[in-house]
N, C-alpha and C positions, 0 to 999 in steps of 0.2 A: 456717227453719232457720238459726242463726247461723254453726255449723261443722260441715261435712261433713269426716270423716276417713276415708281408705280406706289400711290397712295394707298393707304389701309382702305380696306373694304372694297378694293377693285380687283378684278379678275382678268389678266391681259394674257392673250396667247400669241406666240411667233411660231413660225417654221424654224428660223434661226436666228441669233442675235449676234451681234459684234459692236461693243462700244469699249471705252477708256473705263468709265464709272458706271456700275449700276446699283442703284439703290431701291429695294424692294420692301415695302411695309405691308403690301396687300398678298396678291397671289399671281405667280408668274409661270406659265406654262410653256415650254419650248419644246417642239417635237424633235429637233435635230440636237443641236448644241449651241452652248453660251460659251462665248470667248470675251474677256474683259480683263483690264488690270486689277481693279478692285471691285468686290460684291461686297453689299453691304445691306443691313436693314434688319427687321423683326417680322417679315413675312414668310411665305413659304415659296420654295422653288422647286420646279419639277422639270426635268430636262434629259435629253439624252446623254449629253456629256456636258461637263463644266470644266472650262479651261481658265484660270485666272492666276494672278501672282499672289494676291491676297484675297482670303474669304472670311469674313465675319459675319455671320448670318445666324438666324435662328433654326431654321428646318429645311433641308436640302434633301430631296430625292433624285438621283440621277445613276444612268448606267455606268458612268464613270467619273472621278473628279481627280483632275491634275492641277496641283498649285505649288506654291513655295510654303506658304503659312494657312492654316485651316483653324478657324476658330468657330464653333457653331455649338448650339444646343442639343440638336438632333439631326444625325446623318445616317442614312440608308443607300448604300451604294455598293454593288459587287466590287468594285475595285477603288481604292484611294491611294493617291500618289501625292506626299506632301514631302517635298525635298528637305525642308527645314523643320517643321513641327506640325503637329495635328493635336488639337484639343478639343474635346467635346465634352458638354458639362453635364450632359443628362444621358443620352443613349446613342450609342454607335453599332451599326449593324453593317457588316461587310464581310465578303469572302476572303479578301486579299488587301492589307494595309501595309504600305511602305514609305518609312519616314525617318527622320532623324531622331525625333522624340516625339512617343505618343502618350496622351493623357487622356483618361476616360474613368468615369465613374461606373457606369454599366455598358457592358459591350457583349456583343455576340461575333467574333472574328475567328475565321477558320485559321488563318496563317498572319503573321506579323513579323515583319522585317525592319526591325529598329535599333538604332544604338541604345536607347533609353526608353524604359515603359514606366509609367506612373499609373498605379490604380488609386483613385481616390475613394473616400466613403460615399456611398449614395446619399447626397444631401442637396437642398436647393441651393443653387450658387448663380451668380451672374457669370456672364462670360469672363469678364475681368477678374473676377473672385476665383474662377477657375484656375485662370494664369497663375494668379498669384498662390494660391494652394499648391500648383504644381513646383512652383519655384521654391516653395518653403520644403516640400517633400523632397525635391532633389538635394537642397541645401542640407538636411537632416539626414538623409542617407550617405552624403559624403562625408559627413562627420562621424557617425556611427559604424559605419561600414568596416570591417577589418581591413587593415592595411596588407599590401602585398609584402612578402618576403624582399627585403632590402640585398641587392647585389653588392658583392665585394669588389670595389673598383681600387684600381692601383695598387694592389697587393704584390708584396716583393716574394719573388720565386727565383729559384735558381734550376736553371734548365739541366735536365739529367745527361751526363756524359756516355758515350757509348762504351768507352774504355773501362768506366767504373761499371757500367751494368754488365758488361760481359765478365768482369772480376767477380761480381756478386753471385751470377750464374754458374762460373766454374767453381767458386768456393762451395756453393750449395751443392753441385755435382759430386764433389771431393768428398764432403761430409756425408752425402747419401751413400756412396760407393764404400767408404771407411765403415759405415754402419752395416751394409749388407755383407761385407767380409766377417764382421764381428758376428754378427748372425751366423752366418753360415759355419764358422769354426765353432761356435758354441753348439750347434746342432751336430756338427762330426764328432766332437769330443763326446757328447752324450750318447751317440749311436755307437762309438767304439767302447765306452764304458758297460753298456748293455750287452755287447758282443762278448766282451772280455768275461762278464758274470756268467754268460750262457755257456762259455768254453770250460770255467771252473767247475759249473753242474756236471757238466759231461764227463770230464776226467774224473770226477769224484764217483759218479755211478759205474764208471770202468774198472775203478779200483776195487769197488766192493764185489 
């Protein structure tokens, strides 16, 4: 089947469904899984798994959702994999979400793996209004976020020469040795002076 259309007010049940385009304005219940290129509509979908390239839907309940781009009003699924982006205007409930860019107003998510996350204020929005608000928030964040420190490129530098390094080390060692010798000589002279004074006191006592 190329296109499956479910009008508003009807409830349709399948064990599994595979089509190119799926349009649901009523209620669709699939026991196993749905596989399609595009899923659109303003109805409700309940399925074991949903696998599609583009999902633009109002309400979806599934055990797992795999797609490129997801745009929905309400989504409840343990796992959501959207390779490019996922935007939920009203409420998102999931245990694990992996996507390039996540946009949500109210969400209950245990773990998120995304390059960018946009949290919108809870407000009544259309699906396209949610995309527009997400774009504006990303643009504003890019303008106001502090920039990274610039790296110095093509800076002139002179590599240290081994001979010069050894000369500096030798000069430092020589200065250190001379300082040690000076300190040692000063200590020796001080000790000698104390010893001489002690000898003078002993000789003076003996003479008395």
